[in-house]
N, C-alpha and C positions, 0 to 999 in steps of 0.2 A: 546803305549801311549806317550812316550817321543817324538817320531817323529812328532806326531800331535801337541804337545805343541810347539815344535821348529818351525814348519811350520806356526802356528798361530801367534807366536811372530814376525816372519819375515814379515807376512802379515800386522800386525799392524804397524810395523816400516817403511816398505818400500812402501806399497800401501796406507795405511790409513794415513801415515805420523804422527803417534802419538808420543808424547814425550816419552823419556826413562822412566819417572816416570809412565805414563799411561800404557805403555807396561808392566812394572814390576808389577803394580797392577792387570792388567787383567790376566797375566800369573800366578800370585800367586793364584788368584781366580780359574782359570782353573785347576791348580794342585790339589787344595783342592777338586774341584768337581770330578775330575777323580779318586782321591783317594777314595772318598765316593762311586763312582760308582763301583769300584773294590770290595769294601767291600759288596756291594749289589749284587755281582755276575756278573758284566759286565766285559768281557775280553777284550773289544775293544771299542773305542769311538763310533763306529757305533751302539753299543747296547744301547746308551743313549735314554731315553724316558722321558716324562713329569713327570712320577711318581718318577724317580730318582732325577730329578731336584727339584721337590717340597720337597722331603725327605731331600735333601741336605740343602735347605734353612731353613726347619723346624729345622734341627739339629743346624744350625748356630744360630737360634733364641734362642733355649734352652741353648746354650752356652753363651748367653748374648750379642750377636752382636747387635749394635745399628741399628735403622731403616735406617739411612743413609748408613751404611755398607751393610745391606741387599739389599737396593735398588741398590747399585753399583754392588754387586755380581750377582744380577738378570740381570743387564745390561751386565755384562761380559758373563754370560751364553747365553743370547740372541745373543750377537755379535759373540760368538764362533759358536753357532748353525747355524746362517745364513751363516757364512763363510764356515763351514763344509758342509752344504747342497749345496752351490754353487760349492764347490770343489769336490763334489761327495763322500764325506766321510760319509754323512748321507743321507738316502733315503728321509727324510723329515726334514723341519725346526722345530724340536721338541720343541724348546724353544719359538717359536713365541707366544703361548698363555700364557706364564709365566708372571704372574702379579708381579709388583714391590710393595713392601710395601711403602705406602705414607710417604715420609720423612718429619719429623717435622723440619721446617727451623726456626732457631732462628734469630732474627734481629741482624745484625752486630753491634759491638761496634764502635761508632764514636766520635770524638772530637767535641766540640763546635768550632765555628769559632775563638773565643777569645783564646781557648786552643791551636788551631793549630797555631795561630799567636805567642803565647808564646813559642811554641816549636821551631818555626823558629828563634826566638831571644834568645833562651836559652844559658846560659853560657856553656863553654866547661866543660864536666864532669870530666876531669882530665886524666892524663896519665894512660894507661892500662885499662881504664874502657870503653872507647868508641871505641878503636881501637884494633889491633891484637897483642898487646904486645910491639910494638915499642914505643919509646918516643913520647910525644906530641910535635908537632912543627907547624909552620905556614902553611906548605903544607898540613898536615893532617887536620888542622882546616878548610882550604879552601875546601878541599875534602868533609869533613863532611857537611859544609854549602851547597855545591853543591848538595850532595845526598839528604838532607832534602828538599831543594827547588824543586828538580826534582821529588821526590816521591809525595809530596803534590801538586805541581803545575801541574803535568800531570796525576797522578793517575796510573802510570805504576806499574807493579809488581816489587819486588826487583830483581828477576832473570832477568827481562827485562832490568832494569836499569844497572845491572852489565854486561849485554851482549852488551851494546851499544859500538860502536866504535866512534872515533872522527869524522869520515866521515858521521856518521848518523845524525849529527846536521846541520840543515839548518839555519844559523844565519840570513840570510836576511828575511826569512819568520817566524822565531822563531818557528820552528817545528823540532821534532825529529822523525826519522824513527825507529819504534819499530818492532822487530820480536817476535810475541806472540805465544800462544799455537797453535799447529798444523801447525807451520811454516807460520801462517798468518801474513802478514806485514800490518802495519797501520801507518799513520802520526798523531802525537799528538802535538798540540800547547802547548807552555809554555809562561808564563808571564814575565813582566819586572824584578821582583825580581829574578826569576830563571836565566834570562839573565845576570844580574849583577854577580850572584854567578858563572855562567858558565864562564864569561869573566875573573873573578879573578882567577878561578881555572886553566884555560887554559894558562893564561899569567904568573902566578906566582907559582901556586901550582903544576900542573902536571910536568912542567920541572924539579922541584926540586926532584920529586920522580921517574921520568922515568928512566928506565934502559934497559938492554938487553931483559928482560922478558916482557916488557910493550906491545910491538907490537902496534896495533892500538887502544887498549882499551881506552875508555874515562875515566873511573874511575879506579884508581890504589890503591892497598894496600900500606902499609908503606914500603914494601920491593920491590916495583916496578912492581909486577905482577898485573894482572887484579883483581879488587876488588872482594872478595868472598861474596856471599849472606849472609853467616853466620856472617861475619864481619859487613856487612851492617845492619843486625838486631841488632847487639850489639850497633852500632852507634845510631840508633833510640832509643833503650831502654835507653841508657846512657843519651842522651840529654833530653828525657822525664822525667827521674828521676831528672836531674839537674833543670828542669823547674817546678818541684813540681807536675807533672802530673801523672795520673795512668799509670801503665806499658803499653807501646804503641809499636805496631809492625808496620813494613812497610805495611802490609795488612790493618791494621786499618787506616793508612794514606790514603790508596787507597779508603777504605770505606768512610772516611771523605771527600775526594775530590769529590766523586760522590754525596754524600748527599748535600754538600754545593752548588754544581752546580745546582742540582734540586731545592733546596730551593731558589736559586738566579734566577730561571726562565728558566733554560736550558731545551731544548727539550729532552724527554726520548730517542729518537732514536739517537740524537747527543751524549748523554752520553754513550749509548751502543757502538757506534763507537769509542769513545775515550778510553773506557775501553777494547775494543777488545772482547766483549762478542759475541759468535756466536748466542745466543738466547736472545730475548728481556726479556724472563722470568727471566734470571739471573740479569738483570738490574732493573727489577720492584721491587725487594726487597728494593731498596733505596727509592721508593715512600712510602713504608710502614714505613720506618724509619722516614721520614719527617712527616707523619701523626701522628705517636706515639709521636714525639717531640712536635707537635702542641697540642696534647691532654694533654701532661704533663704540658705544659705552661698554658693551659686553666684551668686545675685542680688546679694549683698553684695560678693563678692570679684572676680567675673569682669568685665573691662572691656567685654565684649560682651554682658553679660547683658540 
């Protein structure tokens, strides 16, 4: 069993080029599945069948797993089954007929445009609240402004922002080169406010924080190393609180950027490209957000609503 798990993990990482997070999630699901299979009398992965798979998902459901978790676990089982069949470990792709529970997708939380503007202009929340424990200084302030403008101005993920190098910025075209999920690279434009924040950070902020551990990293922590995503999340949360906004995460800034683009007339395919979504279905959720906001405004303002 262990050898099959290790081989599958290597396939996901090296052949499918999945992220470490995705590999970890799929392997965790597979270990759970194989453990259940052993309890049902299977001595080897080759003995898996559809009955075992359905029994495993049913058990997960009785234990309270959410529909989204069940959908992912079914996807993990199908991915493993297809790989094992191609590799000769299964005589048939036994999970191919396995249906996924239809996941209920909640609409993402987004800021209004005026709230996003307030966040960009928020006062510094104070030492130790928005950074990683080091004192507040001008360099950290410039870094924070750069991070906020970058996240909202481009819609990149916090991990993508923290992974940027100085060389990834094309100043002439006002574009950043982003390495997204699955190793997919994309070019994302940014606006004039982000350019101003970037110029200030590179000319005055980054040199003050840079040290031996900085390397080529664009965004730095207070100790000179590459900015950690956890610290980035604290920065966003701290500034949102200082602006009097609800608790806000970098991913909610990403949601907000996408929604505001669509509300401003951007093409759905263009937004898909900017966000780095492999499927248009992932981007379409923002059209529902826009419609719901329109409905809310109608109910509030129209006398016959």
